[in-house]
C-alpha positions as CSV (number, residue, x, y, z in Angstrom):
1,M,162.9,98.0,167.7
2,A,166.6,98.8,167.4
3,N,169.1,96.9,169.5
4,I,172.2,98.9,168.8
5,K,172.9,101.9,171.1
6,S,173.6,104.3,168.2
7,A,170.4,103.2,166.4
8,K,168.4,103.8,169.6
9,K,169.9,107.3,169.8
10,R,169.1,108.1,166.2
11,I,165.5,107.2,166.8
12,L,165.3,109.6,169.8
13,V,167.1,112.4,168.1
14,S,165.1,112.1,164.9
15,K,161.8,112.1,167.0
16,T,163.0,115.3,168.8
17,R,163.9,117.0,165.6
18,N,160.7,116.0,164.0
19,E,158.6,117.5,166.8
20,R,160.7,120.7,166.7
21,N,160.3,121.0,163.0
22,K,156.6,120.4,163.2
23,A,156.2,123.1,165.9
24,I,158.1,125.6,163.8
25,K,156.2,124.8,160.6
26,S,152.9,125.2,162.5
27,A,154.0,128.6,163.9
28,V,154.9,129.8,160.3
29,K,151.6,128.6,158.9
30,T,149.7,130.5,161.7
31,A,151.7,133.7,161.0
32,I,150.9,133.4,157.2
33,K,147.2,132.9,158.0
34,K,147.3,136.1,160.1
35,V,148.8,138.0,157.1
36,D,146.2,136.5,154.7
37,A,143.3,137.5,157.1
38,A,144.6,141.1,157.4
39,V,144.9,141.3,153.6
40,A,141.4,139.9,153.1
41,A,140.0,142.4,155.5
42,G,141.9,145.2,153.7
43,D,143.6,146.4,156.9
44,K,147.0,147.7,155.6
45,E,148.5,148.5,159.0
46,A,147.6,145.2,160.5
47,A,148.8,143.4,157.4
48,A,152.2,145.2,157.5
49,A,152.6,144.3,161.2
50,A,151.7,140.7,160.6
51,L,154.0,140.6,157.6
52,L,156.9,141.7,159.7
53,A,156.3,139.0,162.3
54,A,155.7,136.3,159.7
55,T,158.9,137.3,157.8
56,S,160.9,136.9,161.0
57,K,159.4,133.5,161.7
58,I,160.0,132.3,158.1
59,D,163.6,133.5,158.1
60,K,164.3,131.8,161.4
61,A,162.8,128.6,160.1
62,A,165.0,128.8,157.0
63,T,168.1,129.4,159.2
64,K,167.2,126.3,161.3
65,G,166.9,124.2,158.2
66,V,163.2,123.6,158.5
67,Y,162.5,125.3,155.1
68,H,164.9,125.6,152.1
69,K,166.0,129.2,151.6
70,N,164.2,129.4,148.2
71,T,161.0,128.2,149.8
72,A,161.3,130.8,152.5
73,S,162.0,133.5,150.0
74,R,159.0,132.5,147.9
75,K,156.7,132.6,150.9
76,I,157.9,136.0,151.9
77,S,157.7,137.3,148.4
78,R,154.1,136.2,147.9
79,M,153.0,137.7,151.2
80,T,154.8,141.0,150.6
81,K,153.2,141.2,147.1
82,A,149.7,140.6,148.7
83,V,150.3,143.3,151.4
84,N,151.6,145.8,148.9
85,G,148.6,145.1,146.7
86,I,146.2,146.5,149.3
87,A,144.7,149.7,147.9
């Protein structure tokens, strides 16, 4: 255990940020799963709505620094391609 005040603070801050990042990543994964489920079901309207919500969550996560901007772009691109591929 840390003895120095600044080290104690770093432990608390890093724990808080870790929990926040974990919650954001979990929400993004859930949103992506909803898009994938709608694509698998072939429901274009539901997939488009889910894509819009997922894109928003991913962009916010990238802005907060949870995901790198290229990772966010890749995730959005793959989902968009899947939704547009529904016949």
